[in-house]
N, C-alpha and C positions, 0 to 999 in steps of 0.2 A: 504493500500500500504506500502511496506517495506521501512524503512528509507534508505536514500542514504549513510549515514555515522553514525557509532556509535563508540565512544571512551569511554571505561570503565576503570577507575582507571589507566590510562596510566602514566608511570613514566620512565624517562630517566635521568640517573646520569652521570655527567661529573666530572672532578677533582674539578672544581671551580663553578659548576652550576648544578642545579637540576630542571628538568621539572616535577612537582609533582602532582600525583593523578588527572589527567585530565579527566573530564567527559564531553563529547559533543555529541549532536545528531543533525543531519541535516535531516529533513524530505524531502521526495521526492517532487520535484516541487518547492523547496524554495532556497533562497540565504542566506548563512550565512557569515557574515563579521567577520574577525578575526583582532582585533586591539591590539596595544600594542607598547611600546617603542622598540628601537633597543636592541636586547639581551633578549627580554621578553620570547621568546620561539616559535614564530610564524613559523619560518623556520624549526625548529626541529620538530614541530607538523606536518607540511606538509610533511617533508621527512619521518617521521614515518608512515604516512598514506600510502604513495606510496611504502613503503618498502625499501627506501634508508638508513634509520636509523632503528635500531632494539631496541625497548624499553626494559628496564630491567624488567618491570612488566606491567600488564594490557592487555586489549584485544581491537583490532581494527577490525571492520567489515566494508567492503566497498561493497556497492550494495548487501548486504546480505552475503558476503563471508569473512571469517577470512583471514586477509592479510598475515598470516603465512602459509596458506594451499597451496597445489600444485595448486588448482583450481584458485588461485589468478592471475596466469599468464594469464589465459583466460579472467578474469575480467578486466585486464588492457586494453584489446581491447575496452572496453566501457568507458574508462577514457581518458579525455584530460587534460594534465598537462603542465603548463607553469610556470617555475621557474624564479627567479630573477637573471638569469645568462645566458650567451651565450649557445645555445643548438645545433647549427649546425656548421659544419666545415667552416672555414673562406673562403675557395675558392669555396664554393658551392653556386649556384644560386637558386632562387625559383623553376625554372623548374627542376633542379636536386633534390631539396628537395622533390618535388612531386614524382619523380621516386623512391627515397629512401623510402618514406613513404608508397608507394604502396606495397613494399616488406615487410613492417612491419605490416601494418593493413589490415585485411581481407576485411573490408568495406570501404577502402579508396575511397573518392569521389573527383576525379580530377576536375570535373566541379565546384563543390562547392568551392574547394581550390582556383581555378583561379578567381572565382567570388569574393572571399574575397580579393584577391590580387588587383583586380580592385577597389573594394570598399575602400580599404585602400591606394590606389594610390601607390602600390609597384611595381617597375620595375621587370619584370620576368627574365631578363638576367643579373642583377647586382649581384656582389658577396656579400656574407654575411658580409665580413670584411669591405665593403664599406658602409654598412648601419649604420645609427645613432642608438642610443639606442632605441629610440621610434620605428623606423622601424623594428629593430630586434624583439621587443616585438610584433608588429603587425604580423610579419611573423610567429612567434611561435603560436600566437592565431589563425591565419588562418589555420595552420596545426591541432591544437587541435580541431577546429570546423568542420573538414572535414573528419571524419571517424565514424560518427554516435555515438558519445560519449553520454552517459547518465549523466555523472558526470564530471564537469570541476573543476580542482583544480588549482588555480591561485595565484601566489606569487607576489604581487606588480605589477599587470599588467598595471596600469595606471601611474606608476612612469616614469618621463621623458617625458611625453606627454603634449602638450599645452591643454588649457581648451576645445577647440573645438574638438580635437582628443579624449580627455578623454570622452567627452559627447557622441561621436559617439560609443565608445566602450561600454559605459553603455547601450546604446540602443541595441547593439548586445547582451549583457548579458540578458537584459529583454526579447528580442525576443526568446532567447534560452530557457528560463524557462516558456514560454507560453505553452510548452508541459509539462504536469504534471509529466512526467517520468524523466524530466531533472532537475538537481540540480547543484548548484555552491557553492564551498567554496573559498572565496577570502580574501586574506590578503591585507591590505593597511594602509598607514599612512594618507591618504586623507579622513578624516572622512565625509566630505560633499558628497563625491562620494558614500560612503556606506549608508548614510542617504537617498539617492535617490533610491537605488535599493534593499537594504537588507530586508529580512523578520525577520532575527535574527542577533544579534550582540553578539560576545564573546570577552571578554577583558582579555588578559594575561598580568600579571605584575610580573616581576622577577620570571618567571617559575610557577606562580600560576594563576589559573583561578579565577578572582574576580567576574565575572558575565557572564552568557549566557542567554539572555532574548530576547523575541520578541521585535523588534524595537519599535512597537507601545506602548508596556508596558513601555519601557524606556522613550519614549518621553512624554507619558501621566502621568507617575508615579512620575516625578520629575519636579520641577519648581523653578523659581527665585522670591524671595519676597524682598521688601524693607520696613523695619519697623522702628518705633521708638525704641530706646534701651529698654525701659520698656516693650514694646509689644514683642520684641524679647526674652527678659528674661523670659517671661511667657510661651514660647513654651516648649514642652517636649523635652528633649535632643535627643531622638530617631528620632525626625522629621528633625534634622539638619545634613546635610552632610558636609557643609563648610560654613564659614561666614567671612565677612570683615567689618571693621568699615569705613564708608564713611565720617565721620565727622559730618554728619547730622542725621545719624541713622546707621542701619546695613543692608547690602545686604547679603542674604543667599540662598544657594541651599538647598531645602527642599523636603521632601516626601509629596506629595499633600494629600495622604490619612490621614495624621496626622495633617493637618492644621485645626485650628478652623474655623467654618463657618464665612463667611464674609471677609476672607482674600484672596485677589486676587493674583494669581501667573502668571508669564509669562513663556513662553516656555524656557527650559534650554538648550536643545540640548545634544547630546550624548557626545560631547567632554568635556563639563563641568562636566558631571556625571563621566566620565572616570578619569579626573584629580582629582576630589574630592575623589574618591574611592582609587586612587593610594596614595594620601597624607595620607588618613586614614590608609591604610595598612602599611605605613611606620612609623607610630607612635609606 
């Protein structure tokens, strides 16, 4: 089956910032989480994929189509996009949104749209400008999920939502990808959300891709150890991503495959790996 997304050597230069030599692949049927600090390049990457920003170099293929080709316009019919910004006119109600989207998308599913409004407890007759940030995001997601999209591209979709609402959205994303032809690219600052749903995680830091790995590889490949100082000193340098003196010994983030037999490691989590790699990249 064809990959949902392929980015090859994508580069975008600004006066004071460069998104450099980005290589990413999102297999069909999977969820790829894009993480990184503010200004790392997440939004630039997403806007490059949808054609809102034009890279200076590299190739982007979406659902098998080069996003610079004329055919990409028809491919957009199979994409559901939610950006971290307002997307509907302030005076428009969800009912009016449905009528507008019906004119844009050939496969608009009005019944599906209104079922999501009900699921997300969104009033059909209330104007967009009266919605909270979380409600606006839910309305955007309702629209993105209601025209037979194969690929969802989501920029901070759970931001501004309470934990219960976030968990409901994560369930929706998992339901969407039960169809092996459906895929999701999602950016988020909430690492715990991505740990729940993602198959792959990519980490952007200051315009550079520091890793793009299967989530299970990240979770199983790294661990936390607490050792006596003499035992820590005996480790090979390549095994240690970061360390700190606890006063009683050393706590370290390590590569499990380079640990001597008999040393027990605890789960590190993606966030600790991300922070350690960012600090290492800044040296």
